[in-house]
N, C-alpha and C positions, 0 to 999 in steps of 0.2 A: 489485428485491422491496421492499417497505416493510413493515415488523415494527415493531409498537408497542415503546416502549422497554421495557418488560418482558418483551416476547415473545422477545429476544435469547437469554436463558437456553436456552430449550427448542432454538434452534437452534444455538446456540454450544456447548451442554453446558459443561462447567466453565472452560473458555478464557476469559480476560479480557477483557471488553465494553469499549470506550471510556469515558473517563472523560469528566466534563460537561464541556459545551460542545464535544466533539470529535463528528464524525458518524462511525457505523459501516455498513457496508456489507458485504453478503454477495452475492455472484454467484450467480443460480440458472441452473440449466441444467437446460434438459429433454431426456428421455431418450426414445426412442421404444418401449422394452422394458425389463424388470427385468434381463433378461440383458446387453442393452448397458449398463446403467447400472454394473452390477456390473463390467464389463469396464473403464469410463473408470475406476471406482473404483481399480480394479486398476494401472492404468497410472499415474495420479496419485501412487499410494502407490511405486511403482516408480522415480518420477520424485524422490521426496524428500519427497513431502507425508507430513502426520501426521495420525492419525484425530481426528474429532470425533464422527462416530457411522457405527456402519458400515453397509450399506445395512438398511433394516428396512421393515416396512410401517406407514404412517402414515393416518387418515383421506382425506388429499389424495392420495393416491398412495404409492408406492415411493418410500426416499429415503434418501438417505447423506450426509455432511457431510465435506469435508476441509479442510485448512488447506494452501495450499503453503507453499515453503521460506521465503517472503519476508513470511510471516504474513498473507496474504489468504484468506478463507474461500470456500468455493465449495459449494453445496448442489445437489446431483444430485435430480432427483425425474421421477417419471412422474405421467403422466395417472391416476386411479384405477382405471380400469378395463383397464390394462396389464398385460402378465402376463410 
């Protein structure tokens, strides 16, 4: 996923972004439905992930973001018409 430098705040919420000169990466994973996205999100939390943003509707689709125990950020999304 390519995100403009000032766009990471939208994806990462209040989590700290990488400092100047350091690359930031968000792993984007597509889900076939909102129900499956929510199940994946809950499994991640059960495995020790922390919430960045709970499942919610965005213009580009249903979305949720979490950070794994090692600090890697994952954004789950569906297509706009998925439900």
